[in-house]
N, C-alpha and C positions, 0 to 999 in steps of 0.2 A: 179132786178134793184138795183144798188147800190145807197146809200145815198152820195150826194155830198154836203159838208158842205159849198160850195161857193155859193149856191143858197141861197141868203139872205133872200128872201121872205119865202122860204120853212123853212129855219132855224128859223127865227122869229116865225112863226106858230107852230113849234116844241116846242120852248121855251115857248110860250104862253100856249100851250095845256098841257105840262108836268111839268113845273117848280113847280108849287104848290105841286103837288103829290110827286115830288122828294124831295122837302123841308120838307113836312109832313113825308116821309120816313126817311130823314136824321135826323130829331127831335127825332126819337126813340133813337138815339146814341148820338147826341151832342146837344148843346144849339142852340137857334134860329139863332142867328148871324152867328155861325159857319155853320149852315145847309144851310143858304142862301149862304155863301161863298163858300161852298162845291159844291152846285149846279151851282152856277155862274162859278167856276173853271172847273167843267166838262164840261159846254157848251162851254167855251172858248177853252179848249183842243180839244174837239171834232170839233169845228169850225175851228181850225186852223191846224188840222192835216190831211194833204191830203194824207197820207198812209192808213188812216182807210178805210177799204172797208166794209161798213155796209149796208145792205139792209134796205129798209122801213119797212120790216116785223120785223126785230130784232133790230131797233134802240131804242126802249123803254127798251128792256132787256138790251141792251148795256149801256144805261144811268143809269138804276138802279144798275147794276153791278159796274160801274165806281163810283157812289156815295157811294156805299156800301164799295168799296176798299179804297176810299179816307178817308171815316169815320174811317175805320179800322186803317188806317196809323195814323190819328190823334189821336186816342185812344192809340194806342201803344206809340206814342210820348209822349202823356200826362202821360201815366203810367210811362214811364222812368223818365219824369220830376218830377212827384209826388214822385217817389221812392227817387230821388236825393234830393228833398225838405225836404221829410220826414226824410231821414237820416241826413241830414244837422241840421234840427231842433232837431233831437234826440241827435246828437253830442254836440249841444250847450246846451241842458238840462243837459246832463251828465257833461259837462265842468262846468256848473253853480253849479250843485250839489257837484262836486269835490272841487269847489272853496268855496262853503259854508261850506263843511266839513273842509277845511283848515282854514277858518275864525273861525269856531267853535273851531277847535283845538287850534288855536292862542288864543282865547278868554279864553279857559279853561287853557291853559299854563300861561297866564297872570295872571289869577285869582289865580293860584297855586304860582306864584311868589309873588303876592301881599300878599296872605295868610302866605307864608314863612317870608316874611319881617315883617309882622305884629307879627308873632310868635317870630321872632328874637328880635323885640323891647320889647316883654313881658317877655323875659328871665330875670332871676335875674342879677342884675348889673354885678357881677364879671364874671358870666357864659357868658353873652352877650359879655363883654369886650374880653374875651379869644377866644370865638367863632369867633368874627369879625376879630381878629388878625390873627387866624389861617386859616380861610376860605375865608374872604374878602380880607384881606391885604396879604394873603399867607405866613405868617411868619412860621418859624420852631418853634417846641415846646420850644426848648432851648432859642431862642431869646425871646419868650413871657415870659418864666420863668425869664430871666434876666431883662426885662423891668419892670415886675410887682412885681419883688422880691418875687416870690413864686417858690415851688419846680416844677420840670418837671412832677413829679407825680400828683401834684395839677392841673397843665395845663391839662394833660391827663384826669383826673376825670372831669374837668370842660367842656371839649369838649364832653366827653361821655355823660354827664348830658345834654348838650344843644342839641346833636343829638337825644337823646331819646325823649326830648320835641318836637323837630322840626319834628321828624318821626310821632309822635302822630298827630301833627297838619295837616300834609300832608295826613295821612290816612283819617281823617274826611273830607277834601276837596276832596279827590279822592273817597271816598265813596258818597259824595254828587253829584258829576258829573257822577258817574257810574249809579245812579238811577235817574238822572234828565231828 
């Protein structure tokens, strides 16, 4: 004898008799609210499907299989969703770490620039004057020589001296940030 979902009384009795067990079964796989929704959906689909040819003897098996399959679909969907969210979160963390690294690099570079300017300020007066004209104002050695009334060779010596002092200052700051 086939089960006919259009027999409302019979269908209600089936629901009353098996809903709790089906919800308990679904709870093995999903949370309570989802388990209740799954069982409700299975009964709705079963009750509205006039092509289902289920005997009274196998209706319980059919319901448990339907609940199982729907739970499986939900878990697969949740897995895909979780993978997407997990990847998105991982991408955000990587982006943040890259950003932090860029910020740290900028901070280190700014500190190096500050140290360089402080070192330039501490150069001996004539050395600083020649260095600023050569590297900040981008003047040629001959121009500096004429402006300061010193030989080109003296300009070169002052630039060499300034560069030596500044390299040492930058080595200290680079060493500090390498081990910081």
